[in-house]
Structure formats: C-alpha cells, structure tokens
BAMARNU-371249 format. One record per residue: residue number from 0; residue in one letter; x, y, z of N, C-alpha, C in turn. Coordinates in nm, 3 decimals. Layout:
residues N
[NUM,A,[X,Y,Z],[X,Y,Z],[X,Y,Z]]
...
This chain:
residues 227
[0,X,[-2.349,-3.236,4.476],[-2.292,-3.338,4.517],[-2.259,-3.398,4.315]]
[1,X,[-2.111,-3.347,4.317],[-2.031,-3.445,4.201],[-2.079,-3.575,4.153]]
[2,X,[-2.124,-3.579,4.045],[-2.126,-3.712,4.053],[-2.105,-3.772,3.922]]
[3,X,[-1.998,-3.803,3.854],[-1.880,-3.857,3.776],[-1.861,-4.047,3.667]]
[4,X,[-1.876,-4.024,3.579],[-1.881,-4.169,3.547],[-1.746,-4.174,3.553]]
[5,X,[-1.721,-4.299,3.567],[-1.584,-4.392,3.549],[-1.575,-4.544,3.504]]
[6,X,[-1.504,-4.619,3.372],[-1.461,-4.652,3.331],[-1.449,-4.756,3.431]]
[7,X,[-1.480,-4.904,3.428],[-1.367,-4.967,3.511],[-1.403,-5.136,3.468]]
[8,X,[-1.218,-5.170,3.405],[-1.223,-5.250,3.360],[-1.200,-5.414,3.435]]
[9,X,[-1.213,-5.568,3.377],[-1.287,-5.667,3.423],[-1.163,-5.736,3.384]]
[10,X,[-1.173,-5.883,3.480],[-1.115,-5.977,3.412],[-0.920,-5.961,3.473]]
[11,X,[-0.864,-5.856,3.651],[-0.735,-5.830,3.629],[-0.717,-5.980,3.693]]
[12,X,[-0.592,-5.991,3.681],[-0.560,-6.037,3.762],[-0.463,-6.039,3.941]]
[13,X,[-0.490,-6.122,3.960],[-0.479,-6.114,4.136],[-0.318,-6.107,4.135]]
[14,X,[-0.265,-6.044,4.219],[-0.037,-5.982,4.190],[-0.027,-5.959,4.201]]
[15,X,[0.102,-5.938,4.312],[0.194,-5.769,4.307],[0.203,-5.763,4.144]]
[16,X,[0.260,-5.877,4.098],[0.396,-5.847,3.958],[0.202,-5.785,3.822]]
[17,X,[0.080,-5.783,3.904],[0.019,-5.798,3.753],[-0.019,-5.633,3.815]]
[18,X,[-0.035,-5.595,3.955],[-0.083,-5.479,4.017],[0.069,-5.398,4.001]]
[19,X,[0.193,-5.412,3.986],[0.297,-5.300,3.932],[0.256,-5.267,3.749]]
[20,X,[0.243,-5.383,3.678],[0.239,-5.427,3.552],[0.110,-5.271,3.508]]
[21,X,[0.002,-5.322,3.602],[-0.086,-5.187,3.583],[-0.022,-5.032,3.598]]
[22,X,[-0.003,-5.091,3.723],[0.072,-4.943,3.723],[0.143,-4.859,3.617]]
[23,X,[0.243,-4.926,3.622],[0.326,-4.909,3.440],[0.269,-4.876,3.304]]
[24,X,[0.129,-4.918,3.339],[0.044,-4.847,3.213],[-0.041,-4.766,3.251]]
[25,X,[-0.057,-4.705,3.344],[-0.132,-4.569,3.414],[-0.260,-4.626,3.455]]
[26,X,[-0.232,-4.738,3.518],[-0.388,-4.789,3.542],[-0.391,-4.866,3.722]]
[27,X,[-0.433,-4.838,3.759],[-0.460,-4.857,3.938],[-0.563,-4.992,3.937]]
[28,X,[-0.522,-5.106,3.992],[-0.626,-5.184,4.045],[-0.715,-5.225,4.172]]
[29,X,[-0.837,-5.188,4.161],[-0.905,-5.206,4.260],[-1.005,-5.322,4.267]]
[30,X,[-1.087,-5.317,4.381],[-1.211,-5.362,4.426],[-1.349,-5.270,4.382]]
[31,X,[-1.447,-5.365,4.354],[-1.560,-5.354,4.378],[-1.595,-5.418,4.509]]
[32,X,[-1.733,-5.362,4.529],[-1.823,-5.390,4.693],[-1.927,-5.380,4.729]]
[33,X,[-2.041,-5.448,4.793],[-2.171,-5.375,4.922],[-2.222,-5.440,4.834]]
[34,X,[-2.360,-5.392,4.911],[-2.515,-5.415,4.799],[-2.522,-5.610,4.834]]
[35,X,[-2.470,-5.715,4.929],[-2.524,-5.768,4.895],[-2.403,-5.872,4.788]]
[36,X,[-2.297,-5.822,4.689],[-2.284,-5.831,4.604],[-2.160,-5.916,4.589]]
[37,X,[-2.056,-5.993,4.531],[-1.956,-6.030,4.559],[-1.820,-5.952,4.487]]
[38,X,[-1.761,-5.913,4.568],[-1.639,-5.869,4.541],[-1.571,-5.867,4.373]]
[39,X,[-1.523,-5.712,4.333],[-1.519,-5.748,4.207],[-1.338,-5.718,4.183]]
[40,X,[-1.298,-5.754,4.141],[-1.170,-5.721,4.102],[-1.161,-5.653,3.968]]
[41,X,[-1.107,-5.506,3.971],[-1.129,-5.409,3.797],[-0.998,-5.311,3.814]]
[42,X,[-0.960,-5.276,3.691],[-0.855,-5.145,3.695],[-0.959,-5.031,3.625]]
[43,X,[-0.865,-4.865,3.653],[-0.924,-4.858,3.644],[-0.772,-4.740,3.541]]
[44,X,[-0.844,-4.659,3.509],[-0.721,-4.545,3.417],[-0.702,-4.378,3.515]]
[45,X,[-0.575,-4.452,3.556],[-0.520,-4.336,3.708],[-0.587,-4.192,3.678]]
[46,X,[-0.590,-4.097,3.532],[-0.570,-3.945,3.523],[-0.797,-3.880,3.511]]
[47,X,[-0.822,-3.993,3.503],[-0.943,-4.022,3.529],[-1.024,-4.041,3.653]]
[48,X,[-0.923,-4.173,3.713],[-0.914,-4.161,3.815],[-0.962,-4.035,3.917]]
[49,X,[-0.847,-4.014,3.895],[-0.754,-3.872,3.995],[-0.865,-3.700,3.964]]
[50,X,[-0.930,-3.750,3.809],[-1.033,-3.573,3.784],[-1.104,-3.670,3.853]]
[51,X,[-1.202,-3.742,3.899],[-1.288,-3.827,4.027],[-1.236,-3.836,4.154]]
[52,X,[-1.185,-3.732,4.249],[-1.132,-3.744,4.342],[-1.094,-3.606,4.415]]
[53,X,[-1.072,-3.557,4.290],[-1.016,-3.392,4.343],[-1.089,-3.291,4.269]]
[54,X,[-1.249,-3.317,4.261],[-1.384,-3.309,4.237],[-1.407,-3.142,4.380]]
[55,X,[-1.440,-3.103,4.374],[-1.534,-3.022,4.535],[-1.592,-3.096,4.665]]
[56,X,[-1.561,-3.226,4.612],[-1.637,-3.365,4.698],[-1.555,-3.432,4.675]]
[57,X,[-1.417,-3.412,4.720],[-1.335,-3.525,4.706],[-1.341,-3.621,4.740]]
[58,X,[-1.341,-3.739,4.810],[-1.374,-3.848,4.835],[-1.506,-3.853,4.820]]
[59,X,[-1.546,-3.788,4.912],[-1.682,-3.818,4.886],[-1.806,-3.813,4.729]]
[60,X,[-1.748,-3.825,4.631],[-1.754,-3.815,4.552],[-1.840,-3.907,4.473]]
[61,X,[-1.995,-3.935,4.455],[-2.103,-3.994,4.286],[-1.963,-4.029,4.208]]
[62,X,[-1.925,-4.181,4.188],[-1.870,-4.221,4.111],[-1.977,-4.357,4.059]]
[63,X,[-2.012,-4.267,3.893],[-2.103,-4.464,3.835],[-1.996,-4.488,3.796]]
[64,X,[-1.947,-4.600,3.814],[-1.877,-4.699,3.764],[-1.994,-4.769,3.614]]
[65,X,[-1.890,-4.768,3.509],[-1.931,-4.852,3.429],[-1.826,-5.010,3.458]]
[66,X,[-1.954,-5.066,3.471],[-1.811,-5.220,3.385],[-1.960,-5.353,3.356]]
[67,X,[-1.879,-5.340,3.231],[-1.929,-5.448,3.171],[-2.016,-5.439,3.083]]
[68,X,[-2.071,-5.310,3.078],[-2.189,-5.235,3.023],[-2.315,-5.230,3.165]]
[69,X,[-2.252,-5.237,3.245],[-2.364,-5.234,3.375],[-2.299,-5.088,3.389]]
[70,X,[-2.407,-4.999,3.455],[-2.333,-4.850,3.545],[-2.374,-4.908,3.674]]
[71,X,[-2.331,-4.878,3.813],[-2.324,-4.892,3.958],[-2.282,-4.806,3.994]]
[72,X,[-2.302,-4.733,4.061],[-2.327,-4.609,4.129],[-2.257,-4.652,4.261]]
[73,X,[-2.106,-4.564,4.315],[-2.013,-4.586,4.387],[-1.989,-4.526,4.449]]
[74,X,[-1.882,-4.442,4.557],[-1.847,-4.399,4.657],[-1.728,-4.456,4.675]]
[75,X,[-1.586,-4.403,4.644],[-1.462,-4.440,4.762],[-1.437,-4.473,4.878]]
[76,X,[-1.498,-4.543,4.916],[-1.457,-4.637,5.051],[-1.256,-4.638,5.115]]
[77,X,[-1.190,-4.616,5.040],[-1.076,-4.637,5.114],[-0.993,-4.675,4.983]]
[78,X,[-0.818,-4.536,4.979],[-0.762,-4.508,4.884],[-0.635,-4.540,4.928]]
[79,X,[-0.541,-4.659,4.900],[-0.450,-4.700,4.948],[-0.311,-4.617,4.846]]
[80,X,[-0.209,-4.566,4.931],[-0.076,-4.421,4.874],[0.026,-4.533,4.875]]
[81,X,[0.188,-4.505,4.827],[0.279,-4.514,4.802],[0.305,-4.451,5.010]]
[82,X,[0.383,-4.506,5.056],[0.416,-4.423,5.135],[0.570,-4.354,5.158]]
[83,X,[0.598,-4.376,5.034],[0.697,-4.225,5.032],[0.689,-4.162,4.869]]
[84,X,[0.665,-4.195,4.763],[0.605,-4.151,4.638],[0.475,-4.115,4.668]]
[85,X,[0.366,-4.163,4.767],[0.258,-4.112,4.762],[0.088,-4.162,4.643]]
[86,X,[0.201,-4.184,4.548],[0.075,-4.253,4.449],[-0.002,-4.332,4.518]]
[87,X,[-0.129,-4.302,4.403],[-0.253,-4.405,4.446],[-0.249,-4.504,4.426]]
[88,X,[-0.279,-4.630,4.551],[-0.143,-4.800,4.430],[-0.259,-4.862,4.463]]
[89,X,[-0.402,-4.876,4.534],[-0.510,-4.890,4.511],[-0.618,-4.806,4.574]]
[90,X,[-0.760,-4.884,4.508],[-0.893,-4.771,4.540],[-0.952,-4.889,4.558]]
[91,X,[-1.076,-4.844,4.719],[-1.136,-4.962,4.728],[-1.294,-4.939,4.680]]
[92,X,[-1.380,-4.941,4.557],[-1.536,-4.867,4.578],[-1.605,-4.948,4.697]]
[93,X,[-1.736,-4.883,4.725],[-1.841,-4.941,4.752],[-1.975,-4.914,4.695]]
[94,X,[-1.999,-5.056,4.618],[-2.137,-5.027,4.581],[-2.245,-4.920,4.697]]
[95,X,[-2.385,-4.819,4.610],[-2.466,-4.754,4.719],[-2.575,-4.783,4.623]]
[96,X,[-2.668,-4.766,4.718],[-2.807,-4.767,4.678],[-2.824,-4.581,4.715]]
[97,X,[-2.876,-4.532,4.571],[-2.930,-4.360,4.607],[-3.049,-4.343,4.667]]
[98,X,[-3.105,-4.481,4.785],[-3.267,-4.437,4.848],[-3.189,-4.478,4.948]]
[99,X,[-3.083,-4.527,4.992],[-3.020,-4.627,5.120],[-2.924,-4.446,5.193]]
[100,X,[-2.909,-4.413,5.336],[-2.889,-4.367,5.371],[-2.729,-4.503,5.386]]
[101,X,[-2.633,-4.337,5.361],[-2.483,-4.424,5.418],[-2.369,-4.334,5.506]]
[102,X,[-2.338,-4.403,5.497],[-2.183,-4.262,5.669],[-2.091,-4.244,5.586]]
[103,X,[-2.045,-4.126,5.573],[-1.907,-4.090,5.504],[-1.877,-3.965,5.638]]
[104,X,[-1.789,-3.949,5.581],[-1.632,-3.814,5.648],[-1.642,-3.703,5.612]]
[105,X,[-1.718,-3.590,5.615],[-1.738,-3.475,5.555],[-1.659,-3.357,5.666]]
[106,X,[-1.545,-3.280,5.538],[-1.418,-3.232,5.611],[-1.491,-3.118,5.710]]
[107,X,[-1.479,-3.057,5.793],[-1.517,-2.942,5.835],[-1.392,-2.806,5.855]]
[108,X,[-1.443,-2.693,5.773],[-1.326,-2.630,5.747],[-1.374,-2.429,5.872]]
[109,X,[-1.248,-2.456,5.919],[-1.312,-2.293,6.039],[-1.309,-2.186,5.923]]
[110,X,[-1.389,-2.093,5.934],[-1.365,-1.956,5.918],[-1.330,-1.808,6.004]]
[111,X,[-1.359,-1.749,5.947],[-1.373,-1.594,6.004],[-1.201,-1.623,6.074]]
[112,X,[-1.204,-1.490,6.210],[-1.071,-1.454,6.283],[-1.142,-1.397,6.383]]
[113,X,[-1.108,-1.476,6.518],[-1.145,-1.374,6.584],[-1.081,-1.314,6.740]]
[114,X,[-1.126,-1.212,6.677],[-1.050,-1.070,6.734],[-0.963,-1.063,6.955]]
[115,X,[-1.059,-1.149,6.926],[-1.103,-1.155,7.092],[-0.898,-1.247,7.152]]
[116,X,[-0.902,-1.317,7.060],[-0.814,-1.441,7.022],[-0.676,-1.306,7.054]]
[117,X,[-0.705,-1.293,6.935],[-0.525,-1.234,6.849],[-0.526,-1.123,6.971]]
[118,X,[-0.634,-1.021,7.009],[-0.619,-0.921,7.091],[-0.593,-0.950,7.269]]
[119,X,[-0.519,-1.084,7.284],[-0.483,-1.207,7.403],[-0.424,-1.333,7.328]]
[120,X,[-0.359,-1.294,7.234],[-0.208,-1.363,7.192],[-0.295,-1.461,7.204]]
[121,X,[-0.416,-1.491,7.210],[-0.421,-1.638,7.196],[-0.475,-1.785,7.020]]
[122,X,[-0.520,-1.844,7.045],[-0.500,-1.929,6.909],[-0.566,-2.047,6.864]]
[123,X,[-0.697,-2.089,6.833],[-0.773,-2.198,6.791],[-0.636,-2.317,6.736]]
[124,X,[-0.717,-2.396,6.844],[-0.741,-2.577,6.873],[-0.767,-2.568,6.782]]
[125,X,[-0.789,-2.683,6.694],[-0.881,-2.739,6.610],[-0.866,-2.895,6.599]]
[126,X,[-0.932,-2.911,6.700],[-0.961,-3.039,6.704],[-0.997,-3.148,6.581]]
[127,X,[-1.121,-3.190,6.608],[-1.207,-3.219,6.525],[-1.226,-3.222,6.372]]
[128,X,[-1.122,-3.247,6.216],[-1.161,-3.210,6.100],[-1.242,-3.274,6.007]]
[129,X,[-1.336,-3.362,6.148],[-1.414,-3.394,5.981],[-1.531,-3.451,6.073]]
[130,X,[-1.627,-3.450,6.000],[-1.747,-3.448,6.083],[-1.798,-3.626,6.034]]
[131,X,[-1.820,-3.676,6.108],[-1.897,-3.830,6.040],[-2.027,-3.851,6.029]]
[132,X,[-2.086,-3.844,5.953],[-2.273,-3.759,5.868],[-2.259,-3.928,5.823]]
[133,X,[-2.412,-3.953,5.837],[-2.509,-4.043,5.763],[-2.578,-3.961,5.686]]
[134,X,[-2.562,-3.996,5.601],[-2.720,-3.920,5.425],[-2.719,-4.038,5.368]]
[135,X,[-2.830,-4.000,5.227],[-2.847,-4.031,5.213],[-2.705,-4.006,5.046]]
[136,X,[-2.666,-4.045,4.952],[-2.608,-4.029,4.837],[-2.590,-3.858,4.815]]
[137,X,[-2.678,-3.836,4.717],[-2.729,-3.666,4.685],[-2.730,-3.615,4.794]]
[138,X,[-2.767,-3.644,4.929],[-2.743,-3.515,4.964],[-2.641,-3.504,5.072]]
[139,X,[-2.504,-3.560,5.028],[-2.372,-3.527,5.117],[-2.334,-3.438,5.124]]
[140,X,[-2.288,-3.372,5.239],[-2.270,-3.206,5.197],[-2.097,-3.201,5.162]]
[141,X,[-2.072,-3.106,5.096],[-1.928,-3.120,5.040],[-1.826,-3.120,5.199]]
[142,X,[-1.800,-2.939,5.253],[-1.813,-2.941,5.398],[-1.897,-2.852,5.484]]
[143,X,[-1.861,-2.902,5.619],[-1.928,-2.809,5.725],[-1.796,-2.675,5.711]]
[144,X,[-1.835,-2.547,5.734],[-1.823,-2.453,5.804],[-1.887,-2.402,5.908]]
[145,X,[-1.734,-2.413,5.984],[-1.772,-2.326,6.119],[-1.678,-2.180,6.138]]
[146,X,[-1.758,-2.092,6.215],[-1.754,-2.005,6.191],[-1.668,-1.908,6.341]]
[147,X,[-1.531,-1.897,6.317],[-1.490,-1.884,6.452],[-1.474,-1.727,6.522]]
[148,X,[-1.470,-1.696,6.464],[-1.509,-1.514,6.465],[-1.597,-1.461,6.585]]
[149,X,[-1.618,-1.571,6.668],[-1.670,-1.484,6.807],[-1.593,-1.618,6.948]]
[150,X,[-1.506,-1.610,6.931],[-1.419,-1.748,6.994],[-1.320,-1.707,7.082]]
[151,X,[-1.341,-1.728,7.166],[-1.305,-1.678,7.304],[-1.170,-1.787,7.430]]
[152,X,[-1.070,-1.701,7.438],[-1.096,-1.807,7.527],[-1.102,-1.857,7.597]]
[153,X,[-1.075,-1.964,7.581],[-1.154,-2.086,7.700],[-1.315,-2.129,7.653]]
[154,X,[-1.390,-2.081,7.540],[-1.455,-2.092,7.461],[-1.434,-2.232,7.346]]
[155,X,[-1.583,-2.315,7.326],[-1.519,-2.432,7.232],[-1.647,-2.427,7.172]]
[156,X,[-1.616,-2.409,7.030],[-1.736,-2.492,6.951],[-1.712,-2.635,6.916]]
[157,X,[-1.878,-2.639,6.962],[-1.960,-2.836,6.929],[-2.029,-2.883,6.829]]
[158,X,[-1.996,-3.000,6.839],[-2.049,-3.053,6.719],[-2.242,-2.974,6.671]]
[159,X,[-2.293,-3.020,6.832],[-2.449,-2.920,6.813],[-2.446,-2.834,6.745]]
[160,X,[-2.338,-2.696,6.761],[-2.313,-2.600,6.688],[-2.375,-2.619,6.512]]
[161,X,[-2.278,-2.698,6.468],[-2.268,-2.679,6.323],[-2.424,-2.817,6.288]]
[162,X,[-2.467,-2.675,6.155],[-2.567,-2.679,6.114],[-2.555,-2.764,6.007]]
[163,X,[-2.705,-2.843,6.057],[-2.652,-2.981,5.977],[-2.782,-2.997,5.838]]
[164,X,[-2.763,-2.957,5.735],[-2.857,-2.977,5.607],[-2.952,-3.033,5.660]]
[165,X,[-3.043,-3.084,5.530],[-3.213,-3.145,5.596],[-3.154,-3.245,5.480]]
[166,X,[-3.196,-3.349,5.538],[-3.239,-3.533,5.524],[-3.047,-3.558,5.584]]
[167,X,[-2.967,-3.465,5.594],[-2.820,-3.498,5.763],[-2.840,-3.532,5.894]]
[168,X,[-2.796,-3.633,5.870],[-2.784,-3.658,6.113],[-2.651,-3.715,6.106]]
[169,X,[-2.658,-3.649,6.230],[-2.454,-3.731,6.290],[-2.498,-3.816,6.410]]
[170,X,[-2.440,-3.887,6.430],[-2.440,-4.023,6.567],[-2.343,-3.942,6.694]]
[171,X,[-2.263,-3.815,6.648],[-2.137,-3.834,6.673],[-2.216,-3.659,6.874]]
[172,X,[-2.137,-3.743,6.976],[-2.139,-3.700,7.048],[-2.191,-3.516,7.067]]
[173,X,[-2.274,-3.467,7.057],[-2.312,-3.335,7.009],[-2.227,-3.216,7.122]]
[174,X,[-2.129,-3.302,7.277],[-2.094,-3.199,7.319],[-1.897,-3.228,7.296]]
[175,X,[-1.892,-3.305,7.209],[-1.826,-3.315,7.183],[-1.719,-3.181,7.057]]
[176,X,[-1.630,-3.129,7.142],[-1.589,-2.954,7.083],[-1.507,-3.016,6.940]]
[177,X,[-1.481,-2.943,6.849],[-1.465,-2.894,6.709],[-1.291,-2.777,6.735]]
[178,X,[-1.326,-2.731,6.781],[-1.199,-2.638,6.783],[-1.254,-2.544,6.865]]
[179,X,[-1.106,-2.475,7.004],[-1.148,-2.400,7.107],[-1.017,-2.318,7.119]]
[180,X,[-1.122,-2.199,7.144],[-0.983,-2.111,7.210],[-0.899,-2.089,7.311]]
[181,X,[-0.756,-2.107,7.250],[-0.635,-2.146,7.383],[-0.551,-2.085,7.380]]
[182,X,[-0.489,-2.000,7.520],[-0.357,-1.940,7.513],[-0.214,-1.985,7.450]]
[183,X,[-0.216,-1.961,7.424],[-0.032,-2.030,7.339],[0.109,-2.019,7.483]]
[184,X,[0.216,-2.065,7.433],[0.265,-2.130,7.528],[0.378,-2.029,7.554]]
[185,X,[0.384,-1.898,7.431],[0.467,-1.834,7.457],[0.378,-1.677,7.603]]
[186,X,[0.249,-1.744,7.521],[0.125,-1.618,7.599],[0.197,-1.666,7.779]]
[187,X,[0.197,-1.750,7.822],[0.150,-1.848,7.915],[0.309,-1.817,7.969]]
[188,X,[0.370,-1.834,7.911],[0.507,-1.807,7.953],[0.521,-1.675,8.012]]
[189,X,[0.483,-1.511,7.864],[0.505,-1.404,7.904],[0.390,-1.359,8.023]]
[190,X,[0.348,-1.397,8.137],[0.278,-1.425,8.183],[0.297,-1.451,8.298]]
[191,X,[0.331,-1.592,8.357],[0.392,-1.654,8.398],[0.564,-1.515,8.470]]
[192,X,[0.611,-1.523,8.348],[0.779,-1.346,8.417],[0.657,-1.253,8.445]]
[193,X,[0.577,-1.230,8.363],[0.468,-1.104,8.465],[0.481,-1.114,8.625]]
[194,X,[0.409,-1.177,8.592],[0.388,-1.212,8.812],[0.535,-1.265,8.852]]
[195,X,[0.609,-1.320,8.800],[0.697,-1.339,8.924],[0.845,-1.175,8.914]]
[196,X,[0.786,-1.148,8.810],[0.817,-0.965,8.827],[0.751,-0.880,8.963]]
[197,X,[0.685,-0.980,8.961],[0.563,-0.854,9.003],[0.574,-0.887,9.176]]
[198,X,[0.613,-0.992,9.184],[0.614,-1.134,9.318],[0.711,-1.031,9.386]]
[199,X,[0.788,-1.037,9.254],[0.965,-0.993,9.307],[0.994,-0.860,9.330]]
[200,X,[0.890,-0.799,9.302],[0.906,-0.602,9.353],[0.856,-0.596,9.478]]
[201,X,[0.719,-0.715,9.498],[0.567,-0.707,9.659],[0.762,-0.693,9.766]]
[202,X,[0.803,-0.854,9.717],[0.938,-0.906,9.818],[1.047,-0.768,9.900]]
[203,X,[1.147,-0.685,9.740],[1.228,-0.570,9.692],[1.151,-0.451,9.811]]
[204,X,[1.031,-0.429,9.869],[0.950,-0.333,9.865],[0.911,-0.406,10.064]]
[205,X,[0.916,-0.543,10.036],[0.836,-0.538,10.184],[1.013,-0.522,10.311]]
[206,X,[1.141,-0.542,10.189],[1.279,-0.574,10.283],[1.325,-0.425,10.292]]
[207,X,[1.233,-0.331,10.225],[1.298,-0.200,10.191],[1.230,-0.101,10.312]]
[208,X,[1.127,-0.172,10.420],[1.025,-0.172,10.538],[0.988,-0.071,10.439]]
[209,X,[0.914,-0.029,10.387],[0.833,0.086,10.313],[0.687,-0.029,10.345]]
[210,X,[0.652,-0.061,10.443],[0.510,-0.081,10.498],[0.389,-0.053,10.494]]
[211,X,[0.380,0.120,10.427],[0.259,0.132,10.319],[0.241,0.209,10.470]]
[212,X,[0.260,0.178,10.619],[0.145,0.261,10.763],[0.244,0.428,10.761]]
[213,X,[0.275,0.459,10.680],[0.332,0.555,10.697],[0.319,0.723,10.870]]
[214,X,[0.334,0.659,10.943],[0.294,0.688,11.100],[0.481,0.743,11.093]]
[215,X,[0.554,0.771,11.062],[0.660,0.774,11.061],[0.798,0.732,11.211]]
[216,X,[0.683,0.650,11.284],[0.769,0.555,11.357],[0.905,0.485,11.332]]
[217,X,[0.977,0.449,11.380],[1.058,0.371,11.424],[1.178,0.386,11.510]]
[218,X,[1.300,0.371,11.490],[1.342,0.279,11.622],[1.410,0.354,11.673]]
[219,X,[1.412,0.414,11.825],[1.477,0.574,11.904],[1.563,0.586,11.832]]
[220,X,[1.632,0.708,11.854],[1.747,0.767,11.809],[1.810,0.799,11.893]]
[221,X,[2.003,0.725,11.883],[2.080,0.773,12.084],[2.024,0.925,12.050]]
[222,X,[2.049,0.928,12.275],[2.065,1.035,12.270],[1.852,1.117,12.344]]
[223,X,[1.738,1.024,12.284],[1.674,1.071,12.343],[1.601,1.055,12.405]]
[224,X,[1.682,0.961,12.527],[1.655,0.889,12.598],[1.641,0.980,12.751]]
[225,X,[1.574,1.038,12.832],[1.557,1.059,12.970],[1.739,1.078,13.005]]
[226,X,[1.776,1.203,13.051],[1.876,1.261,13.100],[1.880,1.177,13.316]]
C-alpha cells in the first residue's frame, strides 16, 4: 500500500467564490474530518493530489497530510468532480488510525479467458466491480484478481471464492455473485431459429405422409376390388 505526504493549507474561506479562486490557482478545496476531531477546511495542490490518487492503490492510498506542522494519516473518503469537465472540484479526507480497522472498497479485476464460454458463444457478466472489506490501513489490498478461466455457461464466481489476505475480512454475503457465465442474446436468437427450423422440417415431413412406418400400405387403387 502506497503512502504519500501531501501538504494541506489551512485558513481558506468558505464559499463558492473562494473555491473558484482556489481552483484557478491550481488548488482543490478540501475537508479533513474523523477521529473525533472537528472538521477542518483546507486546500491542497492539484498536481500533488493527482499524483497521490493515481498510484496503484488508487483512492485507497494512505496519505499523510501535513497540516500546520502536524502530520495526520488519512485516506480519501469522497472525491467530487465537475459533471462535464470531470475536474476534481472538492475532496474529503478522513483521518485514520494505523491500528484501527476501516471499511474500504477494493476493485475487482477479472483475469483469464474461458474457452468453454468462447466455444458456446457465451460471455462474462461482471456484476460486482468492487468488494467492501474491513482491514487495517497497512493491509488494504490494491485489488482482487478473479480468474474466470474455468467459468462455464450457468456458472458463477461468488464472494466466497475470493481469497482474502491475512488481516482482511468482508461482511458481504458470501453467496453474492461477482461474475457469471451467460449466453449472449445473439446466441439465444440463433438457438431459437434453429429450433424453429427443426420444428418446421418436422411438420413438413408429417404433412408429406412419410410417417416412418415403412409398411407401404395406403389407399387402395381403383380396380383392386372384387369383380
């Protein structure tokens, strides 16, 4: 788990105009809260914040905030972006204790390729993209890799199948599905067309009178009766 140091400046004024001014200066308004301390309004340099949240750990990176000479271990709790430009416009940091368990979302990455699914023109339905876990800060995983190589149509990989590292646990239902093997709509339509074609062929065969008895009997021809 990556740990980074980020300087946070105090004394910022609250309000839309002040927040816009900070953003023009390349800073992001932020709030720091948690551990029974009062919330603190601060600002951070956007280039340094971007560096902190684009590591392998993503938003679960441990960030040591330098605030007025004091250092506080934290993690990003919420990141707000502009709805159009997607710029980061506000960030919430939560203070954490290195020895206390916290709840985080860890991304789930599907790896491998299922030959069975490919052969049946199936696909993987990825239903759970992150897993909520409880862990001490230093033990937070970067991501969970889930192998789908043995996945077949109708099969599912569930939470219980994920191997959690030591010191990491989850309270998510162990039977909740992460990914399933399903048949695509185009394959289902093709199967339906094949079934309809088979039914039509069977009906045509029945109408033609070929009932498969093989006894050669039919209607008597004219002149076969007694004289």
